N, CA, C and O atoms as a Tinker XYZ file with bonds, in Angstrom:
   224  protein
     1  N      2.384000   -6.196000   -9.249000    73     2
     2  CA     3.273000   -5.059000   -9.173000    64     1     3
     3  C      3.016000   -3.683000   -9.596000    63     2     4     5
     4  O      3.753000   -2.746000   -9.292000    81     3
     5  N      1.817000   -3.566000  -10.396000    73     3     6
     6  CA     0.698000   -2.303000  -10.938000    64     5     7
     7  C      0.149000   -2.170000   -9.870000    63     6     8     9
     8  O      0.529000   -1.264000   -9.129000    81     7
     9  N     -0.901000   -3.030000   -9.479000    73     7    10
    10  CA    -1.576000   -3.372000   -8.284000    64     9    11
    11  C     -1.360000   -2.624000   -7.191000    63    10    12    13
    12  O     -2.211000   -1.791000   -6.877000    81    11
    13  N     -0.060000   -2.804000   -6.336000    73    11    14
    14  CA     0.648000   -2.282000   -5.754000    64    13    15
    15  C      1.348000   -0.661000   -5.496000    63    14    16    17
    16  O      1.550000    0.000000   -4.477000    81    15
    17  N      1.524000   -0.483000   -6.551000    73    15    18
    18  CA     1.731000    0.747000   -6.934000    64    17    19
    19  C      0.743000    2.031000   -6.889000    63    18    20    21
    20  O      0.968000    3.175000   -6.496000    81    19
    21  N     -0.543000    1.390000   -7.479000    73    19    22
    22  CA    -1.413000    2.406000   -7.368000    64    21    23
    23  C     -2.346000    2.137000   -6.272000    63    22    24    25
    24  O     -3.424000    2.696000   -6.071000    81    23
    25  N     -1.744000    1.126000   -5.529000    73    23    26
    26  CA    -2.771000    1.143000   -4.057000    64    25    27
    27  C     -2.065000    1.889000   -3.000000    63    26    28    29
    28  O     -2.637000    2.404000   -2.039000    81    27
    29  N     -0.501000    1.933000   -3.270000    73    27    30
    30  CA     0.334000    2.865000   -2.339000    64    29    31
    31  C     -0.418000    4.550000   -2.878000    63    30    32    33
    32  O     -0.955000    5.386000   -2.151000    81    31
    33  N     -0.188000    4.602000   -4.420000    73    31    34
    34  CA    -0.591000    6.351000   -4.284000    64    33    35
    35  C     -2.141000    6.422000   -3.870000    63    34    36    37
    36  O     -2.650000    7.520000   -3.648000    81    35
    37  N     -2.852000    5.291000   -3.774000    73    35    38
    38  CA    -4.243000    5.746000   -3.075000    64    37    39
    39  C     -4.303000    5.811000   -1.785000    63    38    40    41
    40  O     -5.248000    6.337000   -1.198000    81    39
    41  N     -3.105000    5.183000   -1.094000    73    39    42
    42  CA    -3.404000    5.504000    0.602000    64    41    43
    43  C     -2.693000    6.649000    0.714000    63    42    44    45
    44  O     -2.865000    7.353000    1.709000    81    43
    45  N     -1.700000    7.053000   -0.375000    73    43    46
    46  CA    -0.814000    8.524000    0.028000    64    45    47
    47  C     -2.299000    9.712000   -0.156000    63    46    48    49
    48  O     -2.506000   10.655000    0.608000    81    47
    49  N     -2.925000    9.444000   -1.014000    73    47    50
    50  CA    -3.741000   10.567000   -1.653000    64    49    51
    51  C     -5.126000   10.244000   -0.247000    63    50    52    53
    52  O     -5.707000   11.249000    0.162000    81    51
    53  N     -5.473000    9.044000    0.281000    73    51    54
    54  CA    -6.637000    9.315000    1.341000    64    53    55
    55  C     -5.631000    9.472000    2.559000    63    54    56    57
    56  O     -6.383000    9.694000    3.507000    81    55
    57  N     -4.582000    9.473000    2.942000    73    55    58
    58  CA    -3.870000    9.786000    3.947000    64    57    59
    59  C     -4.220000   11.715000    4.068000    63    58    60    61
    60  O     -4.743000   12.260000    5.040000    81    59
    61  N     -3.804000   12.330000    2.938000    73    59    62
    62  CA    -3.882000   13.487000    2.560000    64    61    63
    63  C     -5.150000   14.300000    2.935000    63    62    64    65
    64  O     -5.166000   15.441000    3.397000    81    63
    65  N     -6.469000   13.305000    2.582000    73    63    66
    66  CA    -7.858000   13.895000    2.694000    64    65    67
    67  C     -8.107000   13.206000    3.730000    63    66    68    69
    68  O     -9.116000   12.531000    3.526000    81    67
    69  N     -7.621000   13.022000    4.889000    73    67    70
    70  CA    -7.956000   12.738000    6.335000    64    69    71
    71  C     -9.230000   12.518000    6.555000    63    70    72    73
    72  O     -9.896000   12.955000    7.494000    81    71
    73  N     -9.630000   11.733000    5.552000    73    71    74
    74  CA   -11.032000   10.841000    5.543000    64    73    75
    75  C    -10.589000    9.176000    5.906000    63    74    76    77
    76  O     -9.992000    8.367000    5.195000    81    75
    77  N    -11.213000    9.012000    7.497000    73    75    78
    78  CA   -10.621000    7.882000    7.906000    64    77    79
    79  C    -11.273000    6.393000    7.020000    63    78    80    81
    80  O    -10.714000    5.296000    7.029000    81    79
    81  N    -12.559000    6.717000    6.302000    73    79    82
    82  CA   -12.861000    5.496000    5.159000    64    81    83
    83  C    -12.063000    5.165000    4.524000    63    82    84    85
    84  O    -11.601000    4.025000    4.579000    81    83
    85  N    -11.578000    6.266000    3.556000    73    83    86
    86  CA   -10.948000    6.483000    2.527000    64    85    87
    87  C     -9.702000    5.530000    3.093000    63    86    88    89
    88  O     -9.516000    4.394000    2.656000    81    87
    89  N     -8.941000    6.094000    4.040000    73    87    90
    90  CA    -7.851000    5.313000    4.335000    64    89    91
    91  C     -7.807000    3.826000    5.013000    63    90    92    93
    92  O     -6.952000    2.941000    5.060000    81    91
    93  N     -8.915000    3.951000    5.433000    73    91    94
    94  CA    -9.289000    2.353000    5.702000    64    93    95
    95  C     -9.219000    1.549000    4.232000    63    94    96    97
    96  O     -8.365000    0.674000    4.091000    81    95
    97  N    -10.172000    1.881000    3.107000    73    95    98
    98  CA   -10.242000    1.300000    1.939000    64    97    99
    99  C     -9.249000    1.419000    1.392000    63    98   100   101
   100  O     -9.031000    0.406000    0.728000    81    99
   101  N     -8.432000    2.191000    1.294000    73    99   102
   102  CA    -6.815000    2.366000    0.401000    64   101   103
   103  C     -5.670000    1.398000    1.390000    63   102   104   105
   104  O     -4.584000    1.139000    0.871000    81   103
   105  N     -5.920000    0.958000    2.608000    73   103   106
   106  CA    -5.242000    0.426000    3.166000    64   105   107
   107  C     -5.555000   -1.541000    2.968000    63   106   108   109
   108  O     -4.821000   -2.527000    2.891000    81   107
   109  N     -6.809000   -1.334000    2.957000    73   107   110
   110  CA    -7.284000   -2.571000    2.723000    64   109   111
   111  C     -6.810000   -2.924000    1.421000    63   110   112   113
   112  O     -6.321000   -4.046000    1.290000    81   111
   113  N     -6.866000   -2.238000    0.539000    73   111   114
   114  CA    -6.398000   -2.464000   -1.120000    64   113   115
   115  C     -4.772000   -2.751000   -0.961000    63   114   116   117
   116  O     -4.165000   -3.756000   -1.331000    81   115
   117  N     -4.293000   -1.681000   -0.361000    73   115   118
   118  CA    -2.629000   -2.139000   -0.522000    64   117   119
   119  C     -2.403000   -3.646000    0.127000    63   118   120   121
   120  O     -1.886000   -4.533000   -0.551000    81   119
   121  N     -2.790000   -3.847000    1.367000    73   119   122
   122  CA    -2.808000   -4.880000    2.124000    64   121   123
   123  C     -3.144000   -6.685000    1.367000    63   122   124   125
   124  O     -2.502000   -7.734000    1.328000    81   123
   125  N     -4.318000   -6.284000    0.938000    73   123   126
   126  CA    -4.611000   -7.470000   -0.759000    64   125   127
   127  C     -3.453000   -7.676000   -1.480000    63   126   128   129
   128  O     -2.819000   -8.724000   -1.610000    81   127
   129  N     -3.124000   -6.045000   -2.163000    73   127   130
   130  CA    -2.424000   -6.232000   -3.454000    64   129   131
   131  C     -0.989000   -7.142000   -2.821000    63   130   132   133
   132  O     -0.752000   -8.251000   -3.299000    81   131
   133  N     -0.072000   -6.544000   -1.699000    73   131   134
   134  CA     0.850000   -7.178000   -0.981000    64   133   135
   135  C      1.141000   -8.484000   -0.806000    63   134   136   137
   136  O      2.215000   -9.044000   -1.028000    81   135
   137  N     -0.021000   -9.014000   -0.334000    73   135   138
   138  CA    -0.553000  -10.451000    0.135000    64   137   139
   139  C     -0.411000  -11.434000   -1.759000    63   138   140   141
   140  O      0.316000  -12.246000   -2.331000    81   139
   141  N     -1.375000  -10.798000   -1.951000    73   139   142
   142  CA    -1.198000  -11.348000   -3.612000    64   141   143
   143  C      0.279000  -11.153000   -3.873000    63   142   144   145
   144  O      0.899000  -12.131000   -3.456000    81   143
   145  N      1.005000  -10.304000   -4.376000    73   143   146
   146  CA     2.059000  -10.362000   -4.717000    64   145   147
   147  C      3.020000  -11.340000   -3.747000    63   146   148   149
   148  O      4.088000  -11.537000   -4.326000    81   147
   149  N      2.974000  -11.836000   -2.785000    73   147   150
   150  CA     3.633000  -12.739000   -1.790000    64   149   151
   151  C      3.347000  -14.140000   -2.168000    63   150   152   153
   152  O      4.096000  -15.118000   -2.163000    81   151
   153  N      2.404000  -14.055000   -2.416000    73   151   154
   154  CA     1.368000  -15.428000   -2.818000    64   153   155
   155  C      2.017000  -16.098000   -4.077000    63   154   156   157
   156  O      2.115000  -17.300000   -4.324000    81   155
   157  N      2.380000  -15.164000   -4.715000    73   155   158
   158  CA     2.854000  -15.382000   -6.442000    64   157   159
   159  C      4.152000  -15.081000   -6.706000    63   158   160   161
   160  O      4.573000  -15.017000   -7.861000    81   159
   161  N      5.077000  -14.821000   -5.391000    73   159   162
   162  CA     6.520000  -14.707000   -5.439000    64   161   163
   163  C      6.777000  -13.194000   -6.078000    63   162   164   165
   164  O      7.922000  -13.111000   -6.521000    81   163
   165  N      6.156000  -12.221000   -6.206000    73   163   166
   166  CA     6.756000  -11.375000   -6.899000    64   165   167
   167  C      7.491000  -10.452000   -5.821000    63   166   168   169
   168  O      7.088000  -10.427000   -4.658000    81   167
   169  N      8.461000   -9.779000   -6.201000    73   167   170
   170  CA     9.252000   -8.987000   -5.355000    64   169   171
   171  C      8.996000   -7.596000   -5.135000    63   170   172   173
   172  O      9.514000   -6.784000   -5.901000    81   171
   173  N      8.194000   -7.170000   -4.101000    73   171   174
   174  CA     7.752000   -5.921000   -4.226000    64   173   175
   175  C      8.946000   -5.519000   -3.269000    63   174   176   177
   176  O      9.438000   -6.160000   -2.341000    81   175
   177  N      9.321000   -4.064000   -3.848000    73   175   178
   178  CA    10.314000   -3.376000   -3.004000    64   177   179
   179  C      9.701000   -2.493000   -2.263000    63   178   180   181
   180  O      8.485000   -2.383000   -2.414000    81   179
   181  N     10.427000   -1.606000   -1.234000    73   179   182
   182  CA     9.973000   -0.661000   -0.321000    64   181   183
   183  C      9.407000    0.193000   -0.860000    63   182   184   185
   184  O      9.608000    0.164000   -2.074000    81   183
   185  N      8.665000    1.100000   -0.484000    73   183   186
   186  CA     7.728000    2.111000   -1.031000    64   185   187
   187  C      8.653000    3.436000   -1.309000    63   186   188   189
   188  O      8.248000    4.239000   -2.151000    81   187
   189  N      9.742000    3.654000   -0.701000    73   187   190
   190  CA    10.446000    4.378000   -1.398000    64   189   191
   191  C     10.982000    5.494000   -0.218000    63   190   192   193
   192  O     10.409000    5.281000    0.851000    81   191
   193  N     11.758000    6.411000   -0.171000    73   191   194
   194  CA    12.309000    7.170000    0.719000    64   193   195
   195  C     11.467000    8.251000    1.633000    63   194   196   197
   196  O     10.656000    8.981000    1.062000    81   195
   197  N     11.603000    8.320000    2.613000    73   195   198
   198  CA    10.525000    9.124000    3.705000    64   197   199
   199  C      9.528000    8.088000    4.135000    63   198   200   201
   200  O      8.504000    8.449000    4.715000    81   199
   201  N      9.739000    6.959000    3.914000    73   199   202
   202  CA     8.600000    5.717000    4.447000    64   201   203
   203  C      9.254000    4.865000    5.548000    63   202   204   205
   204  O     10.130000    4.004000    5.471000    81   203
   205  N      8.495000    5.413000    6.707000    73   203   206
   206  CA     8.848000    4.906000    7.842000    64   205   207
   207  C      8.678000    3.215000    7.818000    63   206   208   209
   208  O      7.571000    2.759000    7.535000    81   207
   209  N      9.714000    2.376000    8.096000    73   207   210
   210  CA     9.454000    0.755000    8.271000    64   209   211
   211  C      9.385000    0.392000    9.527000    63   210   212   213
   212  O     10.293000    0.467000   10.354000    81   211
   213  N      7.836000   -0.180000    9.753000    73   211   214
   214  CA     7.956000   -1.186000   11.507000    64   213   215
   215  C      7.755000   -2.657000   10.989000    63   214   216   217
   216  O      7.298000   -3.192000    9.979000    81   215
   217  N      8.241000   -2.992000   12.005000    73   215   218
   218  CA     7.823000   -4.509000   11.929000    64   217   219
   219  C      9.364000   -5.360000   11.443000    63   218   220   221
   220  O     10.567000   -5.098000   11.448000    81   219
   221  N      8.624000   -6.318000   11.109000    73   219   222
   222  CA     9.855000   -7.312000   10.161000    64   221   223
   223  C      9.920000   -7.243000    8.584000    63   222   224
   224  O     10.749000   -7.914000    7.969000    81   223
């Protein structure tokens, strides 16, 4: 769960930097962290208020 929280923070920072590579790398890290959490049956809550959710 700590890795997911850190990855979400890194993605938010990267998004404000407007650096496409930083955003890509941060998104890759977040996806990896979420996949690892799912594989280990770790319940990860949504990111928080103001976050638009898409998909299922």
